[in-house]
N, C-alpha and C positions, 0 to 999 in steps of 0.2 A: 503492501501501498502505500502511496505517495503522499511526504507529508508535507504540510504546510510551507515546512521550510525549504523546500524545493519547486515551490512556485512562486513563479517570479510578479510582482507588483509593480505596473509602470506606466505611463500615459499610454491611451489607446493609439493605436497607427490607423489612421482612415481604413483599411481595409478590414479593421474589426469592429467597425459599425454595426455589420448585420450581424454577426455572433453576439455580442452585446445585444439590440434588439429582440434578439432569440429566447436568450436566455432571459429575458427580463418580461417576455411577453410568456414563458412557462413559468415564471414566480409571481404572471396575475397582476404584474406593474408597468404605470403606460410606458411606451415607446416614445409617445409624440412626442416633439417640443426639444428631443436631447439632443440633435445636431445641430443646433448654432451653440451646445458648451462643448462637442470635441475635444477643445484643447483643455477642456478641466476633466475629461472623463481619463480614469482609470480602467485599468484591466488585470485581474488576476490569470495567470499563463501559467500551463501547465503544458510544459514544451510549447508546443503551437496552437492547444486548447485555450480557449477564457471559462476559463472557469469563475467565475467572478467582478464585479464591476463595482464600480462608486463616481457617483459624480457631480461636479458642484456648478449652479449659475453660481455666478459671480455679478454682485450689484453694490460696486463701490464697496461701501467696508462691510454689504453684507451678504448673505452668500445665502442658497438653499441646496441643502444637499437630499441628492433621490439618487434615485437607481440602484441601491446598494443590495445588492444581489449573490446569491453563492449557488451554485449549481446543486442540486439535489445530494448529488453524489457525494461532496464535498460539505455537505453542513456538519455542524458537528466537529470540527477539528482547529477551529481559530481563527479561519478564513474572514470570516464577516470584522471581528475583529481586527484584525488586520488592516483590511481593505478602509474597514472607517478611520481607524489610526492613520493610515496614509492618506485619505481625504484631508481629514485635520490637519495635518501637518502642510498637506500644499494649500488648505486655507491662511494657515498662519507665512507661508512664503508668501501668498498673494496680498496681503496686510489687510484680511479679513477680519473684524471686531468680534461678528456673531455673524453665528448659522443658525438658520430657521432649516423645520423640516417637517414634513407633513407625515402620519401614517396609520394605516388600520389595523395593523397585525403587531407593529414591534417596537409599542411602546415600555414593553419593559425590559429592550435590549440597550437603546441609547441612553438609559441614566448614567448608567457605567463610565460614560466618554462625559460626563457631568453636563447631557440636557436634561431641562425640565419642563414641563408642560405649560403650554398658559393657553388665554386664549386668544383664539385667530386674531379676533381684533389687536392684536397687539406686536402682530406679526407687522414687520418695518413696509412701508409704504411701496418700497421699492419690489420688494417680494411679493405682495401682497397682488402686484401689477401679472406677474409670472402667471406662464401660461398653467405653469401647474397646482397654481394657489384659482386660479379665475375659473377654471375648466374639467382637470385633468382630475384631482383629488376630491372627492363628497365632502359636503360639507361636515360629516360625521367623523372625518379623520380627525386624530388629533395631531394639535400643533407641539412643537417646542422650540427651545433654542436653547444654544452654547453662546457665552459669551466669551470669549479669546480674547477680548482690552487691547485686538495689536494694532486695530485700527484710527 
């Protein structure tokens, strides 16, 4: 069995976008609106296979964390944690001060990184205008924020 240590987490290659979209569909996550943010899309690779993803939509000092997904064969090995940590590091490198996310199923996963639940009305206005916020994620999604304080 291949371990997480053998997986490379790096910026997505343009040719990997279709593989990420397939992964997101299998995870029942939205694929729409991802294309404009390919420059902040991370993938986990087992050789040439995309087995995980995480993306940021950066809006100045704020960002939306989205598309955190792990192939079902890789779940339970810490790959989701590694992807989330890589996305947070990318946000810090980009000077992001706060990261928001919307989730229906992973509200228990993200507090380990310091995310806390907030009312949707407290999400920054720049993120509220994102496609993910306005049309892709239902009102029932939990909104969360992590203050990085670097912006």
